[in-house]
Backbone atoms as SQL, in Angstrom:
CREATE TABLE atoms (id INTEGER PRIMARY KEY, chain TEXT, resi INTEGER, resn TEXT, atom TEXT, x REAL, y REAL, z REAL);
INSERT INTO atoms VALUES
  (1, 'A', 1, 'MET', 'N', 0.827, -1.186, 0.000),
  (2, 'A', 1, 'MET', 'CA', 0.000, 0.000, 0.000),
  (3, 'A', 1, 'MET', 'C', 0.875, 1.255, 0.000),
  (4, 'A', 2, 'GLN', 'N', 2.006, 1.190, 0.669),
  (5, 'A', 2, 'GLN', 'CA', 2.915, 2.338, 0.727),
  (6, 'A', 2, 'GLN', 'C', 3.441, 2.675, -0.673),
  (7, 'A', 3, 'ARG', 'N', 3.718, 1.646, -1.460),
  (8, 'A', 3, 'ARG', 'CA', 4.229, 1.863, -2.816),
  (9, 'A', 3, 'ARG', 'C', 3.176, 2.550, -3.689),
  (10, 'A', 4, 'VAL', 'N', 1.923, 2.171, -3.507),
  (11, 'A', 4, 'VAL', 'CA', 0.831, 2.772, -4.271),
  (12, 'A', 4, 'VAL', 'C', 0.707, 4.253, -3.918),
  (13, 'A', 5, 'ARG', 'N', 0.841, 4.579, -2.636),
  (14, 'A', 5, 'ARG', 'CA', 0.766, 5.983, -2.212),
  (15, 'A', 5, 'ARG', 'C', 1.912, 6.805, -2.782),
  (16, 'A', 6, 'ARG', 'N', 3.117, 6.227, -2.756),
  (17, 'A', 6, 'ARG', 'CA', 4.279, 6.939, -3.301),
  (18, 'A', 6, 'ARG', 'C', 4.118, 7.183, -4.792),
  (19, 'A', 7, 'THR', 'N', 3.615, 6.188, -5.515),
  (20, 'A', 7, 'THR', 'CA', 3.400, 6.338, -6.951),
  (21, 'A', 7, 'THR', 'C', 2.366, 7.417, -7.226),
  (22, 'A', 8, 'PHE', 'N', 1.265, 7.408, -6.459),
  (23, 'A', 8, 'PHE', 'CA', 0.227, 8.419, -6.619),
  (24, 'A', 8, 'PHE', 'C', 0.789, 9.810, -6.372),
  (25, 'A', 9, 'LEU', 'N', 1.605, 9.950, -5.334),
  (26, 'A', 9, 'LEU', 'CA', 2.206, 11.242, -5.009),
  (27, 'A', 9, 'LEU', 'C', 3.157, 11.701, -6.110),
  (28, 'A', 10, 'ALA', 'N', 3.998, 10.798, -6.587),
  (29, 'A', 10, 'ALA', 'CA', 4.968, 11.165, -7.622),
  (30, 'A', 10, 'ALA', 'C', 4.279, 11.535, -8.930),
  (31, 'A', 11, 'VAL', 'N', 3.256, 10.771, -9.300),
  (32, 'A', 11, 'VAL', 'CA', 2.557, 11.031, -10.554),
  (33, 'A', 11, 'VAL', 'C', 1.881, 12.399, -10.532),
  (34, 'A', 12, 'ASN', 'N', 1.432, 12.844, -9.359),
  (35, 'A', 12, 'ASN', 'CA', 0.744, 14.129, -9.277),
  (36, 'A', 12, 'ASN', 'C', 1.653, 15.278, -8.857),
  (37, 'A', 13, 'ALA', 'N', 2.792, 14.998, -8.240),
  (38, 'A', 13, 'ALA', 'CA', 3.690, 16.062, -7.798),
  (39, 'A', 13, 'ALA', 'C', 4.471, 16.674, -8.960),
  (40, 'A', 14, 'VAL', 'N', 4.865, 15.858, -9.908),
  (41, 'A', 14, 'VAL', 'CA', 5.651, 16.368, -11.035),
  (42, 'A', 14, 'VAL', 'C', 4.838, 17.359, -11.873),
  (43, 'A', 15, 'PRO', 'N', 3.612, 17.023, -12.283),
  (44, 'A', 15, 'PRO', 'CA', 2.836, 18.016, -13.030),
  (45, 'A', 15, 'PRO', 'C', 2.505, 19.263, -12.207),
  (46, 'A', 16, 'LEU', 'N', 2.336, 19.088, -10.899),
  (47, 'A', 16, 'LEU', 'CA', 2.074, 20.248, -10.049),
  (48, 'A', 16, 'LEU', 'C', 3.277, 21.192, -10.047),
  (49, 'A', 17, 'ALA', 'N', 4.474, 20.635, -9.961),
  (50, 'A', 17, 'ALA', 'CA', 5.684, 21.459, -9.979),
  (51, 'A', 17, 'ALA', 'C', 5.815, 22.192, -11.319),
  (52, 'A', 18, 'ILE', 'N', 5.533, 21.507, -12.405),
  (53, 'A', 18, 'ILE', 'CA', 5.597, 22.157, -13.719),
  (54, 'A', 18, 'ILE', 'C', 4.528, 23.240, -13.820),
  (55, 'A', 19, 'GLY', 'N', 3.350, 22.980, -13.261),
  (56, 'A', 19, 'GLY', 'CA', 2.290, 23.987, -13.249),
  (57, 'A', 19, 'GLY', 'C', 2.675, 25.219, -12.462),
  (58, 'A', 20, 'LEU', 'N', 3.391, 25.022, -11.362),
  (59, 'A', 20, 'LEU', 'CA', 3.871, 26.166, -10.582),
  (60, 'A', 20, 'LEU', 'C', 4.866, 27.004, -11.381),
  (61, 'A', 21, 'VAL', 'N', 5.737, 26.329, -12.098),
  (62, 'A', 21, 'VAL', 'CA', 6.700, 27.055, -12.936),
  (63, 'A', 21, 'VAL', 'C', 5.966, 27.840, -14.017),
  (64, 'A', 22, 'LEU', 'N', 4.972, 27.201, -14.626),
  (65, 'A', 22, 'LEU', 'CA', 4.210, 27.896, -15.670),
  (66, 'A', 22, 'LEU', 'C', 3.441, 29.090, -15.117),
  (67, 'A', 23, 'SER', 'N', 2.955, 28.966, -13.891),
  (68, 'A', 23, 'SER', 'CA', 2.206, 30.088, -13.319),
  (69, 'A', 23, 'SER', 'C', 3.126, 31.235, -12.918),
  (70, 'A', 24, 'CYS', 'N', 4.358, 30.918, -12.566),
  (71, 'A', 24, 'CYS', 'CA', 5.313, 31.982, -12.221),
  (72, 'A', 24, 'CYS', 'C', 5.874, 32.660, -13.467),
  (73, 'A', 25, 'ALA', 'N', 6.090, 31.890, -14.508),
  (74, 'A', 25, 'ALA', 'CA', 6.608, 32.435, -15.765),
  (75, 'A', 25, 'ALA', 'C', 5.423, 32.682, -16.695),
  (76, 'A', 26, 'THR', 'N', 4.780, 33.828, -16.523),
  (77, 'A', 26, 'THR', 'CA', 3.557, 34.105, -17.277),
  (78, 'A', 26, 'THR', 'C', 3.800, 34.176, -18.781),
  (79, 'A', 27, 'ALA', 'N', 4.979, 34.581, -19.184),
  (80, 'A', 27, 'ALA', 'CA', 5.271, 34.634, -20.627),
  (81, 'A', 27, 'ALA', 'C', 5.261, 33.225, -21.214),
  (82, 'A', 28, 'LEU', 'N', 5.752, 32.256, -20.469),
  (83, 'A', 28, 'LEU', 'CA', 5.779, 30.866, -20.944),
  (84, 'A', 28, 'LEU', 'C', 4.383, 30.259, -20.927),
  (85, 'A', 29, 'GLY', 'N', 3.625, 30.527, -19.877),
  (86, 'A', 29, 'GLY', 'CA', 2.265, 29.992, -19.783),
  (87, 'A', 29, 'GLY', 'C', 1.306, 30.620, -20.765),
  (88, 'A', 30, 'GLY', 'N', 1.628, 31.802, -21.247),
  (89, 'A', 30, 'GLY', 'CA', 0.756, 32.507, -22.169),
  (90, 'A', 30, 'GLY', 'C', 1.018, 32.222, -23.632),
  (91, 'A', 31, 'VAL', 'N', 1.943, 31.324, -23.926),
  (92, 'A', 31, 'VAL', 'CA', 2.258, 31.000, -25.319),
  (93, 'A', 31, 'VAL', 'C', 1.034, 30.357, -25.967),
  (94, 'A', 32, 'ALA', 'N', 0.649, 30.873, -27.132),
  (95, 'A', 32, 'ALA', 'CA', -0.523, 30.343, -27.827),
  (96, 'A', 32, 'ALA', 'C', -0.202, 28.971, -28.417),
  (97, 'A', 33, 'VAL', 'N', -1.087, 28.010, -28.136),
  (98, 'A', 33, 'VAL', 'CA', -0.912, 26.658, -28.661),
  (99, 'A', 33, 'VAL', 'C', -1.809, 26.458, -29.873),
  (100, 'A', 34, 'TYR', 'N', -3.070, 26.839, -29.726),
  (101, 'A', 34, 'TYR', 'CA', -4.026, 26.690, -30.821),
  (102, 'A', 34, 'TYR', 'C', -5.074, 27.782, -30.681),
  (103, 'A', 35, 'GLY', 'N', -5.025, 28.761, -31.523),
  (104, 'A', 35, 'GLY', 'CA', -5.973, 29.871, -31.433),
  (105, 'A', 35, 'GLY', 'C', -5.768, 30.627, -30.126),
  (106, 'A', 36, 'ARG', 'N', -6.842, 30.742, -29.324),
  (107, 'A', 36, 'ARG', 'CA', -6.747, 31.428, -28.032),
  (108, 'A', 36, 'ARG', 'C', -6.341, 30.490, -26.908),
  (109, 'A', 37, 'LEU', 'N', -6.126, 29.232, -27.227),
  (110, 'A', 37, 'LEU', 'CA', -5.747, 28.229, -26.221),
  (111, 'A', 37, 'LEU', 'C', -4.268, 28.378, -25.890),
  (112, 'A', 38, 'SER', 'N', -3.958, 28.652, -24.625),
  (113, 'A', 38, 'SER', 'CA', -2.568, 28.885, -24.230),
  (114, 'A', 38, 'SER', 'C', -1.948, 27.617, -23.642),
  (115, 'A', 39, 'LEU', 'N', -0.638, 27.640, -23.521),
  (116, 'A', 39, 'LEU', 'CA', 0.094, 26.507, -22.969),
  (117, 'A', 39, 'LEU', 'C', -0.315, 26.254, -21.516),
  (118, 'A', 40, 'GLY', 'N', -0.526, 27.308, -20.755),
  (119, 'A', 40, 'GLY', 'CA', -0.936, 27.145, -19.361),
  (120, 'A', 40, 'GLY', 'C', -2.295, 26.497, -19.236),
  (121, 'A', 41, 'LEU', 'N', -3.215, 26.865, -20.108),
  (122, 'A', 41, 'LEU', 'CA', -4.557, 26.278, -20.084),
  (123, 'A', 41, 'LEU', 'C', -4.521, 24.808, -20.498),
  (124, 'A', 42, 'VAL', 'N', -3.764, 24.501, -21.541),
  (125, 'A', 42, 'VAL', 'CA', -3.621, 23.103, -21.971),
  (126, 'A', 42, 'VAL', 'C', -3.006, 22.278, -20.854),
  (127, 'A', 43, 'TRP', 'N', -1.975, 22.821, -20.213),
  (128, 'A', 43, 'TRP', 'CA', -1.321, 22.087, -19.134),
  (129, 'A', 43, 'TRP', 'C', -2.285, 21.867, -17.967),
  (130, 'A', 44, 'GLY', 'N', -3.116, 22.847, -17.662),
  (131, 'A', 44, 'GLY', 'CA', -4.103, 22.701, -16.594),
  (132, 'A', 44, 'GLY', 'C', -5.095, 21.585, -16.884),
  (133, 'A', 45, 'PHE', 'N', -5.589, 21.525, -18.127),
  (134, 'A', 45, 'PHE', 'CA', -6.521, 20.459, -18.501),
  (135, 'A', 45, 'PHE', 'C', -5.846, 19.091, -18.455),
  (136, 'A', 46, 'LEU', 'N', -4.612, 19.024, -18.938),
  (137, 'A', 46, 'LEU', 'CA', -3.882, 17.753, -18.883),
  (138, 'A', 46, 'LEU', 'C', -3.635, 17.317, -17.444),
  (139, 'A', 47, 'GLN', 'N', -3.306, 18.263, -16.591),
  (140, 'A', 47, 'GLN', 'CA', -3.066, 17.953, -15.186),
  (141, 'A', 47, 'GLN', 'C', -4.349, 17.472, -14.511),
  (142, 'A', 48, 'LEU', 'N', -5.467, 18.087, -14.829),
  (143, 'A', 48, 'LEU', 'CA', -6.747, 17.654, -14.282),
  (144, 'A', 48, 'LEU', 'C', -7.083, 16.232, -14.736),
  (145, 'A', 49, 'GLY', 'N', -6.899, 15.952, -16.011),
  (146, 'A', 49, 'GLY', 'CA', -7.148, 14.601, -16.520),
  (147, 'A', 49, 'GLY', 'C', -6.243, 13.572, -15.872),
  (148, 'A', 50, 'LEU', 'N', -4.977, 13.929, -15.690),
  (149, 'A', 50, 'LEU', 'CA', -4.041, 13.019, -15.034),
  (150, 'A', 50, 'LEU', 'C', -4.433, 12.771, -13.590),
  (151, 'A', 51, 'PHE', 'N', -4.882, 13.815, -12.896),
  (152, 'A', 51, 'PHE', 'CA', -5.296, 13.640, -11.512),
  (153, 'A', 51, 'PHE', 'C', -6.511, 12.725, -11.402),
  (154, 'A', 52, 'VAL', 'N', -7.497, 12.922, -12.256),
  (155, 'A', 52, 'VAL', 'CA', -8.696, 12.075, -12.225),
  (156, 'A', 52, 'VAL', 'C', -8.320, 10.618, -12.528),
  (157, 'A', 53, 'ALA', 'N', -7.492, 10.411, -13.541),
  (158, 'A', 53, 'ALA', 'CA', -7.077, 9.044, -13.887),
  (159, 'A', 53, 'ALA', 'C', -6.261, 8.410, -12.766),
  (160, 'A', 54, 'SER', 'N', -5.358, 9.157, -12.154),
  (161, 'A', 54, 'SER', 'CA', -4.541, 8.576, -11.089),
  (162, 'A', 54, 'SER', 'C', -5.352, 8.342, -9.820),
  (163, 'A', 55, 'ALA', 'N', -6.348, 9.186, -9.558),
  (164, 'A', 55, 'ALA', 'CA', -7.220, 8.946, -8.403),
  (165, 'A', 55, 'ALA', 'C', -8.032, 7.676, -8.608),
  (166, 'A', 56, 'TRP', 'N', -8.523, 7.475, -9.827),
  (167, 'A', 56, 'TRP', 'CA', -9.246, 6.236, -10.135),
  (168, 'A', 56, 'TRP', 'C', -8.330, 5.032, -9.980),
  (169, 'A', 57, 'TRP', 'N', -7.097, 5.137, -10.490),
  (170, 'A', 57, 'TRP', 'CA', -6.127, 4.051, -10.381),
  (171, 'A', 57, 'TRP', 'C', -5.801, 3.759, -8.916),
  (172, 'A', 58, 'PHE', 'N', -5.598, 4.825, -8.123),
  (173, 'A', 58, 'PHE', 'CA', -5.280, 4.666, -6.706),
  (174, 'A', 58, 'PHE', 'C', -6.411, 3.953, -5.976),
  (175, 'A', 59, 'GLU', 'N', -7.649, 4.367, -6.219),
  (176, 'A', 59, 'GLU', 'CA', -8.797, 3.715, -5.580),
  (177, 'A', 59, 'GLU', 'C', -8.882, 2.257, -5.979),
  (178, 'A', 60, 'ASP', 'N', -8.679, 1.956, -7.244),
  (179, 'A', 60, 'ASP', 'CA', -8.743, 0.584, -7.726),
  (180, 'A', 60, 'ASP', 'C', -7.665, -0.278, -7.082),
  (181, 'A', 61, 'ARG', 'N', -6.437, 0.234, -7.047),
  (182, 'A', 61, 'ARG', 'CA', -5.326, -0.533, -6.458),
  (183, 'A', 61, 'ARG', 'C', -5.488, -0.709, -4.958),
  (184, 'A', 62, 'SER', 'N', -5.884, 0.344, -4.257),
  (185, 'A', 62, 'SER', 'CA', -6.014, 0.238, -2.804),
  (186, 'A', 62, 'SER', 'C', -7.162, -0.682, -2.424),
  (187, 'A', 63, 'THR', 'N', -8.231, -0.712, -3.226),
  (188, 'A', 63, 'THR', 'CA', -9.328, -1.637, -2.958),
  (189, 'A', 63, 'THR', 'C', -8.880, -3.069, -3.174),
  (190, 'A', 64, 'ARG', 'N', -8.127, -3.308, -4.240),
  (191, 'A', 64, 'ARG', 'CA', -7.638, -4.663, -4.505),
  (192, 'A', 64, 'ARG', 'C', -6.647, -5.121, -3.444),
  (193, 'A', 65, 'LEU', 'N', -5.773, -4.233, -2.989),
  (194, 'A', 65, 'LEU', 'CA', -4.763, -4.612, -2.013),
  (195, 'A', 65, 'LEU', 'C', -5.340, -4.850, -0.628),
  (196, 'A', 66, 'SER', 'N', -6.354, -4.076, -0.252),
  (197, 'A', 66, 'SER', 'CA', -6.915, -4.227, 1.089),
  (198, 'A', 66, 'SER', 'C', -7.901, -5.382, 1.162),
  (199, 'A', 67, 'GLY', 'N', -8.396, -5.841, 0.039),
  (200, 'A', 67, 'GLY', 'CA', -9.362, -6.935, 0.035),
  (201, 'A', 67, 'GLY', 'C', -10.747, -6.411, 0.343),
  (202, 'A', 68, 'SER', 'N', -11.699, -7.253, 0.162),
  (203, 'A', 68, 'SER', 'CA', -13.084, -6.865, 0.401),
  (204, 'A', 68, 'SER', 'C', -13.451, -7.147, 1.850),
  (205, 'A', 69, 'ASP', 'N', -14.004, -6.131, 2.510),
  (206, 'A', 69, 'ASP', 'CA', -14.428, -6.304, 3.896),
  (207, 'A', 69, 'ASP', 'C', -15.835, -6.871, 3.993),
  (208, 'A', 70, 'GLU', 'N', -16.515, -6.919, 2.876),
  (209, 'A', 70, 'GLU', 'CA', -17.886, -7.401, 2.900),
  (210, 'A', 70, 'GLU', 'C', -17.912, -8.924, 2.866),
  (211, 'A', 71, 'ARG', 'N', -18.792, -9.470, 3.667),
  (212, 'A', 71, 'ARG', 'CA', -18.998, -10.915, 3.640),
  (213, 'A', 71, 'ARG', 'C', -20.200, -11.197, 2.756),
  (214, 'A', 72, 'PRO', 'N', -20.178, -12.316, 2.027),
  (215, 'A', 72, 'PRO', 'CA', -21.324, -12.619, 1.177),
  (216, 'A', 72, 'PRO', 'C', -22.548, -12.965, 2.021),
  (217, 'A', 73, 'LEU', 'N', -23.702, -12.614, 1.501),
  (218, 'A', 73, 'LEU', 'CA', -24.942, -12.928, 2.191),
  (219, 'A', 73, 'LEU', 'C', -25.200, -14.429, 2.136),
  (220, 'A', 74, 'PRO', 'N', -25.714, -15.007, 3.216),
  (221, 'A', 74, 'PRO', 'CA', -26.016, -16.439, 3.180),
  (222, 'A', 74, 'PRO', 'C', -27.155, -16.699, 2.203),
  (223, 'A', 75, 'SER', 'N', -27.034, -17.758, 1.443),
  (224, 'A', 75, 'SER', 'CA', -28.079, -18.069, 0.477),
  (225, 'A', 75, 'SER', 'C', -28.882, -19.262, 0.958),
  (226, 'A', 76, 'GLY', 'N', -30.029, -19.413, 0.398),
  (227, 'A', 76, 'GLY', 'CA', -30.881, -20.533, 0.758),
  (228, 'A', 76, 'GLY', 'C', -31.859, -20.156, 1.849),
  (229, 'A', 77, 'PRO', 'N', -32.754, -21.086, 2.178),
  (230, 'A', 77, 'PRO', 'CA', -33.757, -20.810, 3.200),
  (231, 'A', 77, 'PRO', 'C', -33.125, -20.750, 4.593),
  (232, 'A', 78, 'PRO', 'N', -33.747, -20.017, 5.503),
  (233, 'A', 78, 'PRO', 'CA', -33.210, -19.946, 6.853),
  (234, 'A', 78, 'PRO', 'C', -33.301, -21.304, 7.545),
  (235, 'A', 79, 'ALA', 'N', -32.406, -21.515, 8.497),
  (236, 'A', 79, 'ALA', 'CA', -32.401, -22.779, 9.240),
  (237, 'A', 79, 'ALA', 'C', -33.682, -22.899, 10.039),
  (238, 'A', 80, 'ALA', 'N', -34.076, -24.126, 10.302),
  (239, 'A', 80, 'ALA', 'CA', -35.310, -24.375, 11.052),
  (240, 'A', 80, 'ALA', 'C', -35.192, -23.772, 12.438),
  (241, 'A', 81, 'GLY', 'N', -36.199, -22.991, 12.812),
  (242, 'A', 81, 'GLY', 'CA', -36.198, -22.385, 14.133),
  (243, 'A', 81, 'GLY', 'C', -35.366, -21.120, 14.212),
  (244, 'A', 82, 'GLY', 'N', -34.641, -20.785, 13.153),
  (245, 'A', 82, 'GLY', 'CA', -33.803, -19.582, 13.173),
  (246, 'A', 82, 'GLY', 'C', -34.615, -18.363, 12.811),
  (247, 'A', 83, 'SER', 'N', -34.291, -17.255, 13.411),
  (248, 'A', 83, 'SER', 'CA', -35.020, -16.027, 13.094),
  (249, 'A', 83, 'SER', 'C', -34.279, -15.259, 12.014),
  (250, 'A', 84, 'THR', 'N', -34.992, -14.380, 11.336),
  (251, 'A', 84, 'THR', 'CA', -34.349, -13.582, 10.303),
  (252, 'A', 84, 'THR', 'C', -33.450, -12.516, 10.904),
  (253, 'A', 85, 'ALA', 'N', -33.669, -12.162, 12.166),
  (254, 'A', 85, 'ALA', 'CA', -32.816, -11.169, 12.808),
  (255, 'A', 85, 'ALA', 'C', -31.397, -11.701, 12.985),
  (256, 'A', 86, 'SER', 'N', -31.287, -12.989, 13.283),
  (257, 'A', 86, 'SER', 'CA', -29.934, -13.548, 13.447),
  (258, 'A', 86, 'SER', 'C', -29.226, -13.626, 12.097),
  (259, 'A', 87, 'ARG', 'N', -29.979, -13.911, 11.017),
  (260, 'A', 87, 'ARG', 'CA', -29.365, -13.928, 9.692),
  (261, 'A', 87, 'ARG', 'C', -28.862, -12.552, 9.317),
  (262, 'A', 88, 'ALA', 'N', -29.615, -11.516, 9.653),
  (263, 'A', 88, 'ALA', 'CA', -29.216, -10.161, 9.310),
  (264, 'A', 88, 'ALA', 'C', -27.965, -9.754, 10.058),
  (265, 'A', 89, 'SER', 'N', -27.857, -10.144, 11.320),
  (266, 'A', 89, 'SER', 'CA', -26.669, -9.776, 12.077),
  (267, 'A', 89, 'SER', 'C', -25.449, -10.556, 11.605),
  (268, 'A', 90, 'GLU', 'N', -25.653, -11.784, 11.129),
  (269, 'A', 90, 'GLU', 'CA', -24.534, -12.570, 10.608),
  (270, 'A', 90, 'GLU', 'C', -24.033, -12.003, 9.284),
  (271, 'A', 91, 'ALA', 'N', -24.933, -11.412, 8.524),
  (272, 'A', 91, 'ALA', 'CA', -24.567, -10.906, 7.207),
  (273, 'A', 91, 'ALA', 'C', -23.875, -9.537, 7.279),
  (274, 'A', 92, 'GLY', 'N', -23.706, -9.000, 8.473),
  (275, 'A', 92, 'GLY', 'CA', -23.016, -7.732, 8.601),
  (276, 'A', 92, 'GLY', 'C', -23.935, -6.535, 8.602),
  (277, 'A', 93, 'TRP', 'N', -25.225, -6.730, 8.826),
  (278, 'A', 93, 'TRP', 'CA', -26.175, -5.624, 8.873),
  (279, 'A', 93, 'TRP', 'C', -25.991, -4.915, 10.133);
C-alpha cells in the first residue's frame, strides 16, 4: 500500500511542480498553442485529466490490495427455528 501511495504522489507532484513554474513564468504559460488556447490552459486540462485518472487508479489498487471487507450474504432458506434477525446480524447488517 505504501508503494501505491508513493506512486500516486509522484505522478501528481511532477505536473504540479511544472504547473507552478508555468504560473510563475507568465510569458511561458501565455504561449498560444491553438488559437486562443494557451500553454498554461492546456497544461491545466492535462493535469486535471491526469489527476482524475490517477485517483481512479489509486482507488482501484487500494481496494484490490486491502481486500473486500464485505462478507457474502447467506443463500438458501433460513435454518429451522432460526429467526431472520440472526441472519441479518450474521450478514453484517
